[in-house]
N, C-alpha and C positions, 0 to 999 in steps of 0.2 A: 465962309458962308455955305450952308448946306445946299448941295446941288441936286438933291432928289426930295420928293415929298415924304421922305421917311428918314430916320436916323440910322445911317449905315455904320457897321462896325469898322469897315476899312477906313472910312473918313475919320472916325474917332481915333483909330490907331495912328493915323498920319498926324493928327493934331496933337496927340499925346506924346509922340516920339519925334516929331519933326521930320518925318520922311516915311517911305514905304516900309511896312512891316508885314511879313508873310508868316503864316503858320506852316510848320513842318510836322507832318504826322509821323509818329513813331509807334512801333509795335514792341512793347516791352515784355511780351510773353505772358500777359495776364489771360485769365479765363473769366468765367462769370458763373453765378449759381445755376443758371439754366443750361450751362454747357458741361459742368463738371471740371475737375482738375485737368483733364486731358483734352478738353474742347470737343469731346466725341458724342455729346448729346445733341438732339435736334435744335435746341435753343428756342427763341421766340419764333413765331409763325413766319416772320418776314426776314429773319436775319441771315445774312450771307455766311456760309461756313467759315469764311476767313475773318468774319467780324464786320459789322456795318461800317460803311465808309472807308473800307480798307484798300481802296485803289491806289496804286503807285507807291506803296510803302516798301522800303528795302528790308524785308524780313531777314532774319538770320544773322544780323550784325548787332554789335552792342549799340546801346542807345546813342552814345556820342557819335559813333560812326554813321548811324542812320541820319542823324542831324547834319553832319558834315556833307554827306552825299546830297541831302536835300538842299542845303545851302548853295552848293555849286549850281544846281539847276535853277534855283530862284534868282540867284545873282545874274546868271547868264540870260534868263528869259525876261526878268522883270526889273533888274537892277536894284533888287531889294537891299536895304542897308541893315535892317534889324529883323529878328525872327522870334516867334513864339514856338516853343516846343509843345506839340499837341499830342498828349497820350490819348490815342483815339480808339483803336479796336478793342472790343470787349469791355470789361469793367476794370478800370485802371486804379481802383482802390481796393481790389479784392486780393489782399495780401497783408502780412504783418507790417506794422508801422515801420520797423527798421529797414525792411526791404524796400518799402515805398520811398523812404527818405534817401536811400542809396541811389535809386533810379532818378528821382527828381533832382538830386544834387548833381548827378552826372550830366543831366540835360542842361542845368543852369551854368555849369562850368564851361560849356562850349562858347567860344568867342562870338559875340554879337547876339547871343540869345538873351532877350530882355525880359522874358517872363514865361509862364507856364499856363497851359490849359489842360485840365484833367477831366476826361469824360468817364462817367460811371452811372450806376443805377441807384435809385433811392434806397434800396435795401443793402447797399454795400458801403455805407458811411457811418459806422458805429462811432460813439463819442471819441475814442482815442484817435481814430482816423480823422474825424472832423477837426479835432484839436491840432493835428499835424498840418492839415490844410490851412488852418488859420495862421500857423507859423509862417507858411509860405506867402500867405496874403500880406502879412506884415513885412515880409522880407523882400518881396519882388512884385511885379505885376502878375496877377493871378486870377484865373477864372475856373470855377467849378461848373462843369457841364453835366446837367442831370437829364437823363433820358426818361421822359414821361410818356410821350406819344398821344395820350388821351386822358381827359379827366373823368372818363366814364368807366366805372368798374366792370360793367359787362363787356366793354371792349378790351380792357386789360386782361380779363379772363380769357376771352377768345384768342387774344394774341399770345397767351401762355406766358405772360410777363412774370408771374410769381409774386406780384405785390399788388396792392390796391392804391387808390388815390390817397387815402389817409396816410399811407407809408410815405408817399411823395411829400405830403404836407409836413410830416414830422421832419423829414430830411431838410426840406426847404427852410423851415423855421429854425432848425438847429444851425444851418449855415448862416442865415441872416443874423441870428443872435451873436455869431462870432464875427460879423462884419464882412463875410465873403460876398464877392460878386458871383451871381448865379445866372447861367444861361440855360434855359429850359428847351428841350427838344420836343417838337410836336409833329406828328405825321398827319397830313391831310389825305383823305380818300380811303380811310381804313374800312375794312369790311363791316357792313351793318350800320355804318354811321351816316346819318342824314346831314344835309347842310346845317340844319339847326343844331345838331349834335356838335359838329365841328366848330361852329361859332360860339357855342356854349363853352367849349374848352378855351377858345380865344378870350372870351369875356372873363373867364376865371383867371387867366393869366393877367388880364388887365386889372382885375380886382387885387391880385397879389402885387401888382406893380413890379413885375420881374425885371431884373437888371438887363437881361438879354434874352433873345429867343432865336431859335433856328426852326424854320418851317421846312419840313421835308415832304416831298411828293412821295406817295407810296410807290415803291418800285417792286416789281415782281421779278425775282431772280430764279434762274434754273438751279435746281439742287436744294431748294428751300421748301418747307411745308406749304407756304403760300403759293409757290410756283406749281406745286402739284394740284392745288385747288383751282388755280387759274387754268391749267391745261385741261381740267375736267369740266370747265365752263361754269364754275361755282363762284367766281369772283369778277366783279365789274370794276373797271379802272376808269378814272376821270379822264375826260377829253381835255385838250389843252385850253379851250375857251372856258370850260367849267373851272379848271384850276386857277386860271388867271383871275376870273371874277371872284372866286373864293378867297384868294390871297389878298386881293384889294379889300374885300370885306374885313379880313382879319387885321390888315394894317390900319384901317380906319378905327378899329376898336382898341388898338394898343395905345397906352399912354405915350405921349411925345417923348418921355424920358427913356423908354425901353430901346436899347440898342438892338438893331436887327442884324444878326450875324449871317443869316442865310434865308433865301426866299424859295429856292428850289435846289435840285441836285440832279446829277446824272449817274446812273448805275454803270457797272462794268459792262462794256460793249459785248464781251464774249459770253456773258451769262444773262444779260437783260432780256426778259421775255416781253415786258410791257411796263409803261407805255414807251414806244419807240420815239415819240415826239419829244420826250424828255432829253434826248441826246442833243437837241438844238437848244442848249442852255441859254445862250445869249438872246435867242429869239424869244424865249419865254420871259426872261427878265425884261426885255424891251417892251413886250406886250403888257406886262404888269405896270410899268411906268406909263405906258400909253393909256391904259384903262383908268388909272388914277387921274391923269390929265383930262381924259374925256369926262370923268365925273366931276372934276373940279374939287377933289377932296385930297386929304393927306393923312398922315399918321395922327391919330387922336381926334379926328374930326367927327366921328360918329357920336350922336347924342342920344342913343337909346331908342331910335325910331327905325322901323324896318323900311 
Protein backbone atom coordinates (compact mmCIF):
# COMPACT_ATOMS: atom_id res chain seq x y z
CA UNK A 1 0.00 0.00 0.00
CA UNK A 2 1.29 3.45 -0.89
CA UNK A 3 2.46 5.25 2.24
CA UNK A 4 2.47 8.78 0.80
CA UNK A 5 -0.07 10.84 -1.15
CA UNK A 6 2.09 10.46 -4.25
CA UNK A 7 3.72 7.62 -6.17
CA UNK A 8 7.36 7.38 -5.09
CA UNK A 9 10.08 5.84 -7.22
CA UNK A 10 11.66 4.15 -4.20
CA UNK A 11 8.39 2.39 -3.39
CA UNK A 12 8.05 1.30 -7.02
CA UNK A 13 11.57 -0.16 -7.02
CA UNK A 14 10.95 -2.07 -3.81
CA UNK A 15 7.79 -3.60 -5.26
CA UNK A 16 9.48 -4.34 -8.59
CA UNK A 17 12.55 -6.04 -7.15
CA UNK A 18 11.32 -7.25 -3.78
CA UNK A 19 13.77 -5.21 -1.69
CA UNK A 20 15.77 -2.01 -1.44
CA UNK A 21 17.25 -0.75 -4.69
CA UNK A 22 19.65 2.19 -4.74
CA UNK A 23 21.05 4.23 -7.59
CA UNK A 24 24.81 4.51 -7.86
CA UNK A 25 25.94 7.55 -9.82
CA UNK A 26 28.88 7.17 -12.16
CA UNK A 27 30.88 9.61 -14.25
CA UNK A 28 31.81 7.88 -17.50
CA UNK A 29 33.78 10.84 -18.83
CA UNK A 30 31.11 12.36 -21.05
CA UNK A 31 30.79 16.04 -21.88
CA UNK A 32 27.87 17.88 -23.50
CA UNK A 33 27.30 20.24 -26.44
CA UNK A 34 27.34 23.25 -24.11
CA UNK A 35 30.66 22.25 -22.58
CA UNK A 36 32.65 21.07 -25.58
CA UNK A 37 34.79 17.96 -25.74
CA UNK A 38 37.02 19.08 -22.87
CA UNK A 39 34.23 20.38 -20.60
CA UNK A 40 35.90 23.81 -20.60
CA UNK A 41 32.96 25.98 -21.74
CA UNK A 42 30.65 27.72 -19.25
CA UNK A 43 27.73 25.39 -19.98
CA UNK A 44 24.17 26.14 -18.87
CA UNK A 45 23.58 29.08 -16.56
CA UNK A 46 23.15 26.89 -13.47
CA UNK A 47 25.46 23.96 -14.17
CA UNK A 48 28.19 22.91 -11.76
CA UNK A 49 31.61 22.80 -13.48
CA UNK A 50 31.72 19.11 -12.50
CA UNK A 51 28.26 18.43 -13.91
CA UNK A 52 24.85 18.75 -12.29
CA UNK A 53 24.21 16.33 -9.44
CA UNK A 54 27.82 15.20 -9.34
CA UNK A 55 28.24 15.06 -5.54
CA UNK A 56 29.92 11.94 -4.14
CA UNK A 57 31.03 10.33 -7.40
CA UNK A 58 34.39 8.50 -7.41
CA UNK A 59 35.78 10.07 -10.55
CA UNK A 60 38.93 8.80 -12.20
CA UNK A 61 38.05 5.11 -11.90
CA UNK A 62 36.54 2.81 -14.54
CA UNK A 63 32.74 2.55 -14.52
CA UNK A 64 32.72 -0.90 -12.88
CA UNK A 65 35.04 0.23 -10.10
CA UNK A 66 32.95 3.34 -9.43
CA UNK A 67 29.92 1.09 -9.04
CA UNK A 68 31.74 -1.35 -6.75
CA UNK A 69 32.84 1.52 -4.51
CA UNK A 70 29.30 2.86 -4.45
CA UNK A 71 27.92 -0.57 -3.59
CA UNK A 72 30.13 -0.84 -0.52
CA UNK A 73 28.71 2.41 0.84
CA UNK A 74 25.09 1.57 0.01
CA UNK A 75 25.30 -1.87 1.56
CA UNK A 76 26.90 -0.53 4.72
CA UNK A 77 24.53 2.45 5.14
CA UNK A 78 21.24 1.12 3.79
CA UNK A 79 21.63 -2.65 3.51
CA UNK A 80 20.73 -2.32 -0.17
CA UNK A 81 20.40 -5.56 -2.09
CA UNK A 82 20.17 -4.35 -5.68
CA UNK A 83 21.46 -1.37 -7.61
CA UNK A 84 20.80 0.80 -10.63
CA UNK A 85 23.82 2.23 -12.42
CA UNK A 86 23.03 5.90 -13.01
CA UNK A 87 25.05 7.63 -15.71
CA UNK A 88 24.53 11.10 -14.29
CA UNK A 89 26.91 14.04 -14.87
CA UNK A 90 26.78 15.81 -18.24
CA UNK A 91 25.18 14.17 -21.32
CA UNK A 92 25.55 10.42 -21.14
CA UNK A 93 24.58 9.71 -24.75
CA UNK A 94 27.03 12.24 -26.22
CA UNK A 95 29.33 9.68 -27.88
CA UNK A 96 29.35 7.10 -30.70
CA UNK A 97 26.99 4.17 -30.28
CA UNK A 98 29.73 1.54 -29.84
CA UNK A 99 31.39 3.56 -27.07
CA UNK A 100 28.04 3.89 -25.30
CA UNK A 101 27.41 0.16 -25.62
CA UNK A 102 30.79 -0.65 -24.07
CA UNK A 103 30.15 1.57 -21.03
CA UNK A 104 26.56 0.45 -20.47
CA UNK A 105 27.57 -3.22 -20.75
CA UNK A 106 30.40 -2.67 -18.27
CA UNK A 107 27.88 -1.31 -15.75
CA UNK A 108 25.39 -4.13 -16.25
CA UNK A 109 28.10 -6.75 -15.79
CA UNK A 110 28.64 -5.69 -12.16
CA UNK A 111 27.06 -8.13 -9.69
CA UNK A 112 23.64 -7.08 -8.34
CA UNK A 113 23.21 -4.25 -10.86
CA UNK A 114 19.65 -4.81 -12.05
CA UNK A 115 19.25 -1.92 -14.46
CA UNK A 116 20.43 1.36 -15.90
CA UNK A 117 19.39 5.00 -15.80
CA UNK A 118 20.94 7.28 -18.40
CA UNK A 119 20.75 11.05 -18.02
CA UNK A 120 21.10 13.24 -21.08
CA UNK A 121 19.80 16.22 -23.07
CA UNK A 122 17.00 16.21 -25.67
CA UNK A 123 19.49 17.22 -28.40
CA UNK A 124 21.82 14.28 -27.69
CA UNK A 125 19.63 11.32 -28.66
CA UNK A 126 19.78 10.93 -32.47
CA UNK A 127 17.96 7.90 -33.95
CA UNK A 128 20.94 5.47 -33.74
CA UNK A 129 21.41 6.32 -30.06
CA UNK A 130 17.70 6.06 -29.37
CA UNK A 131 17.68 2.64 -31.06
CA UNK A 132 20.54 1.56 -28.77
CA UNK A 133 18.65 2.72 -25.69
CA UNK A 134 15.63 0.75 -26.88
CA UNK A 135 17.85 -2.37 -26.95
CA UNK A 136 18.65 -1.87 -23.28
CA UNK A 137 14.99 -1.26 -22.51
CA UNK A 138 14.22 -4.69 -23.96
CA UNK A 139 17.17 -6.28 -22.20
CA UNK A 140 17.04 -4.86 -18.67
CA UNK A 141 15.27 -2.43 -16.36
CA UNK A 142 15.99 0.92 -18.01
CA UNK A 143 15.17 4.62 -17.63
CA UNK A 144 16.02 7.46 -19.97
CA UNK A 145 16.31 10.70 -17.98
CA UNK A 146 15.81 13.82 -20.09
CA UNK A 147 16.81 17.23 -18.75
CA UNK A 148 14.12 19.70 -19.76
CA UNK A 149 14.04 22.21 -16.84
CA UNK A 150 11.21 24.33 -18.32
CA UNK A 151 8.67 24.13 -21.12
CA UNK A 152 9.12 27.84 -21.90
CA UNK A 153 11.47 28.71 -24.74
CA UNK A 154 12.33 32.11 -23.29
CA UNK A 155 13.56 30.39 -20.13
CA UNK A 156 15.54 27.79 -22.07
CA UNK A 157 17.21 30.60 -23.99
CA UNK A 158 18.03 32.46 -20.78
CA UNK A 159 19.52 29.27 -19.35
CA UNK A 160 21.65 28.86 -22.49
CA UNK A 161 20.33 25.36 -22.96
CA UNK A 162 20.97 25.33 -26.71
CA UNK A 163 17.64 23.68 -27.55
CA UNK A 164 13.98 24.63 -27.46
CA UNK A 165 10.88 22.87 -26.19
CA UNK A 166 10.07 21.39 -29.60
CA UNK A 167 13.45 19.61 -29.47
CA UNK A 168 12.41 18.04 -26.16
CA UNK A 169 9.06 16.97 -27.63
CA UNK A 170 10.79 15.33 -30.59
CA UNK A 171 13.11 13.37 -28.28
CA UNK A 172 10.29 12.43 -25.92
CA UNK A 173 8.06 11.21 -28.75
CA UNK A 174 10.94 9.23 -30.29
CA UNK A 175 11.60 7.56 -26.94
CA UNK A 176 7.95 6.72 -26.36
CA UNK A 177 7.63 5.33 -29.90
CA UNK A 178 10.32 2.82 -28.89
CA UNK A 179 8.61 1.97 -25.60
CA UNK A 180 11.19 3.64 -23.35
CA UNK A 181 10.39 4.79 -19.83
CA UNK A 182 11.23 8.50 -19.62
CA UNK A 183 11.89 10.55 -16.48
CA UNK A 184 11.81 14.31 -17.13
CA UNK A 185 13.86 16.77 -15.05
CA UNK A 186 12.22 20.10 -14.18
CA UNK A 187 13.71 22.96 -12.15
CA UNK A 188 11.45 25.13 -9.99
CA UNK A 189 12.45 28.70 -9.22
CA UNK A 190 14.19 29.54 -12.50
CA UNK A 191 14.97 33.21 -13.16
CA UNK A 192 12.11 35.13 -14.73
CA UNK A 193 9.49 32.43 -14.16
CA UNK A 194 6.31 33.14 -12.24
CA UNK A 195 4.32 30.57 -10.29
CA UNK A 196 1.96 30.39 -13.28
CA UNK A 197 4.89 29.65 -15.60
CA UNK A 198 6.14 26.83 -13.40
CA UNK A 199 2.68 25.31 -13.08
CA UNK A 200 2.25 25.54 -16.85
CA UNK A 201 5.32 23.32 -17.20
CA UNK A 202 3.81 20.90 -14.68
CA UNK A 203 0.54 20.85 -16.59
CA UNK A 204 2.42 20.15 -19.80
CA UNK A 205 4.12 17.17 -18.15
CA UNK A 206 0.68 16.02 -17.03
CA UNK A 207 -0.62 16.35 -20.58
CA UNK A 208 2.23 14.16 -21.81
CA UNK A 209 1.58 11.65 -19.00
CA UNK A 210 5.31 11.33 -18.40
CA UNK A 211 6.42 8.06 -16.85
CA UNK A 212 8.54 9.79 -14.21
CA UNK A 213 9.57 13.24 -13.06
CA UNK A 214 12.35 14.78 -11.01
CA UNK A 215 11.60 18.15 -9.44
CA UNK A 216 14.72 20.15 -8.69
CA UNK A 217 15.01 23.25 -6.57
CA UNK A 218 17.15 25.87 -8.29
CA UNK A 219 20.53 25.81 -6.58
CA UNK A 220 22.99 28.66 -6.93
CA UNK A 221 26.54 27.38 -6.95
CA UNK A 222 29.80 29.27 -6.72
CA UNK A 223 31.73 29.16 -9.97
CA UNK A 224 28.66 29.16 -12.23
CA UNK A 225 27.24 31.98 -14.36
CA UNK A 226 24.12 31.84 -12.19
CA UNK A 227 26.28 32.25 -9.10
CA UNK A 228 27.81 35.40 -10.54
CA UNK A 229 24.34 36.84 -11.19
CA UNK A 230 23.22 35.95 -7.67
CA UNK A 231 26.22 37.64 -6.08
CA UNK A 232 25.44 40.76 -8.12
CA UNK A 233 21.91 40.77 -6.66
CA UNK A 234 20.21 39.92 -9.97
CA UNK A 235 18.63 36.60 -8.94
CA UNK A 236 15.89 35.93 -6.40
CA UNK A 237 15.70 32.47 -4.84
CA UNK A 238 12.54 30.81 -3.52
CA UNK A 239 12.00 30.66 0.22
CA UNK A 240 11.30 27.26 1.74
CA UNK A 241 7.59 27.86 2.29
CA UNK A 242 7.21 29.04 -1.31
CA UNK A 243 8.94 25.94 -2.61
CA UNK A 244 6.90 23.58 -0.44
CA UNK A 245 3.63 25.14 -1.59
CA UNK A 246 4.74 25.05 -5.21
CA UNK A 247 5.76 21.39 -5.08
CA UNK A 248 2.38 20.50 -3.57
CA UNK A 249 0.71 22.35 -6.46
CA UNK A 250 2.78 20.36 -8.96
CA UNK A 251 2.06 17.00 -7.30
CA UNK A 252 -1.67 17.71 -7.42
CA UNK A 253 -1.42 18.30 -11.17
CA UNK A 254 0.55 15.18 -12.07
CA UNK A 255 -1.33 12.05 -13.16
CA UNK A 256 -1.50 9.36 -10.50
CA UNK A 257 0.51 7.09 -12.82
CA UNK A 258 3.61 9.32 -12.94
CA UNK A 259 6.44 8.05 -10.74
CA UNK A 260 7.97 10.81 -8.66
CA UNK A 261 11.71 10.22 -8.60
CA UNK A 262 12.68 13.37 -6.69
CA UNK A 263 11.01 16.33 -4.96
CA UNK A 264 14.02 18.38 -3.93
CA UNK A 265 17.78 18.20 -3.72
CA UNK A 266 20.78 19.51 -1.87
CA UNK A 267 23.75 21.11 -3.60
CA UNK A 268 27.43 20.62 -2.70
CA UNK A 269 28.01 22.22 0.71
CA UNK A 270 31.35 23.68 -0.27
CA UNK A 271 30.03 25.58 -3.32
CA UNK A 272 26.36 26.22 -2.44
CA UNK A 273 25.52 29.92 -2.29
CA UNK A 274 21.75 29.62 -1.97
CA UNK A 275 19.31 28.56 -0.75
CA UNK A 276 20.99 27.31 2.40
CA UNK A 277 17.70 25.96 3.71
CA UNK A 278 17.92 23.28 1.02
CA UNK A 279 20.63 21.54 3.06
CA UNK A 280 17.88 20.39 5.44
CA UNK A 281 16.56 17.95 2.84
CA UNK A 282 14.41 15.81 5.12
CA UNK A 283 12.86 18.88 6.70
CA UNK A 284 11.78 20.02 3.22
CA UNK A 285 10.41 16.62 2.27
CA UNK A 286 8.46 16.35 5.52
CA UNK A 287 7.07 19.84 4.98
CA UNK A 288 5.80 18.82 1.53
CA UNK A 289 4.02 15.80 3.02
CA UNK A 290 2.56 17.99 5.78
CA UNK A 291 1.31 20.53 3.24
CA UNK A 292 -0.51 17.89 1.20
CA UNK A 293 -2.03 16.49 4.41
CA UNK A 294 -3.10 19.98 5.45
CA UNK A 295 -4.81 20.48 2.09
CA UNK A 296 -6.32 17.00 2.10
CA UNK A 297 -5.04 16.45 -1.45
CA UNK A 298 -2.80 13.98 -3.26
CA UNK A 299 -1.18 13.32 -6.62
CA UNK A 300 -3.66 13.79 -9.46
CA UNK A 301 -6.34 15.46 -7.33
CA UNK A 302 -6.25 18.85 -9.12
CA UNK A 303 -9.30 19.37 -11.31
CA UNK A 304 -8.25 22.45 -13.23
CA UNK A 305 -9.42 25.03 -10.70
CA UNK A 306 -7.15 27.55 -9.03
